[in-house]
N, C-alpha and C positions, 0 to 999 in steps of 0.2 A: 713742732713735734710731729713725727711721722709714725703712724701705726701700721705695722706689717704683720698680718696674721699668717701663720704657717700651720696648715692643717695636715694631719697624718692619718692615713686610712689603711684599711686592711684589704686592698684590692679594688677599691672604688675610686681611686684618685683621678683617673682620666674622666670618668663620668661626672664627678664633682667639679673638676676644673672647667669642663665645658658648660655645666650648669651655672657656676658662678660667673664665668665670662659673659654668658647670655644675660643673666639678671642684672649684672653691674654695667652692662653696655661696653665691656672691655673685650680683650682678646687674649687667648693663650699665646704667650710668646714662644714657648718651647715645650717639648716633651722629651725629657731625657729618661731613657729606659735602662733598667739594670743590665740588659743584654749588651748595651753600648759602652758599659764601663770597661775601660782597659784593665788588663791584669795588673795588679799591684802587689809588690812583694809584701808578705806578711798578712795579706787579706785573702781569705778563702774565696774561691770563685762562687758566683751566684748560681744556684741550681738552675738548670735549663727551664724548668717549668715556671720559674718566677721571672724569666727574662723580659716578658712584656709588661711587668709592673712598672709604675712610674717611680723613678729614683728622685726626680725633682722636676717641677714645672713652675712657671711664673705667669701670673695674669697681670696685665697692665690695668691701670685704674679705670679707665672708661668714664662715661658721663656721670655715673652714679657713685663713683669712688675716686674723685679727682685727686691727682697726685699720689695715689696710693698704689700699692702692689700687694699681691697675695701669692704665697707659695704653697704648693700642695705636693704631697708625696705619698707613696705606699710604703709601709714598713714590711720587712721580710718576716716570715714566721719564725726564723731563727734568731731574730733580734731580741735580746733579753730585756731591753728597756720597755717600760710601759708608758703609754701616753694618755692614760685615762680611757674613757669610753670613746674610742675612735681616734683620739689624739688631737690635742689642741695646744698650740704654742702661740703666744701673742708677744710680739716684739715692739717695744716703743723705742724709736730712735730719736735721740735728742742732740742738740748742738752744744749744750753746756751743762755743768753741774747744777746751775741755778734753774735751768729749765726742767731738769730731772726732778728737782725737789718741789716743784709746783704741784699743787693739788689739782686733780682733774675736775672740771665742772660737769662734763657729760661723758658717759661711756655707753656704748651700744653692745648688746649681747645677742648674737644669733643663737637661737635655742630650739631648732626643729627636731633635735634628737636623731636625725639621720645624717645630714651632712655636717652638722655642728653638734656642740654639746646639748644635752637636754636641759629642761628648765631648772631642775635641781642643781646640776653642775653650773649652769649660768648664774644661779643665785649665789652659790659658793664663790665663784670667780668674782662676782660683783662685790661681795663682802670683802674680799682681799684687796681689790682695786680701790674701794671706798671713795668713789666719785660722788660729787654733790648730787648728781642725777644719774640714775641707771635706767636704761631703756631697753626692754626686751624687744626683739624683732625676729622675723623669719621663724615664727613659732610652730608652723605646721607645714610639712612638705606640700608644695603646690598651692598653698593658701597664703594670701597676704597678711592675714591677721586671725588670731584665735583668742577671743576674750577670756575663755575659761583657762587656757594655758597662761595667758598674761597675768591673771590673778594668782597663779601658782608661783610666779617669779617673786620671791620674798626677799627683800633687801631694803635697808634704810635708803630713802631718797628715790624709791621706785617711781618712774614716770611712765605711764602707759599711754601710748599714742595709737589709737585705732586707725585702721586702714582709711585713707582718704583725708585724715586730719593732718595738719602740719604744725610745727612749732618753730619758733625763731630762736636760734642759738646765738647768744651774744658773747 
């Protein structure tokens, strides 16, 4: 099973992509900007002031996210869709129906409220995923761990791993 987060921002995608690439030890493979999108019949042109926003970018896994990828984009103000607080889409790619029907033992939830969902949203997401163990991380921008915020992550099977501690996932 491969987990591929897709994060949607309101103008901060480039900053977020560079930050994630740095902390994951990976690299940004591309920045596709709205201004570079060719004209398409039936699709209105992107207003010039939004041309520098990121239409799509991909971050390779790096040492701390092996075999993983992450995609990031900016939404346009004219986009009628809502992506929640800042926008978060999580894709699980599987090789078979049997693999898709398996229950997850561990799920990790970034919850800093700036580049990711906040602790309340992460708790709601964890309740939907219903993994055996749910682990909050990236709880405060610039800090490896925040015990008070970790305690606010409320879900059955919560596993809090303070900075510097490790667990073995089997």
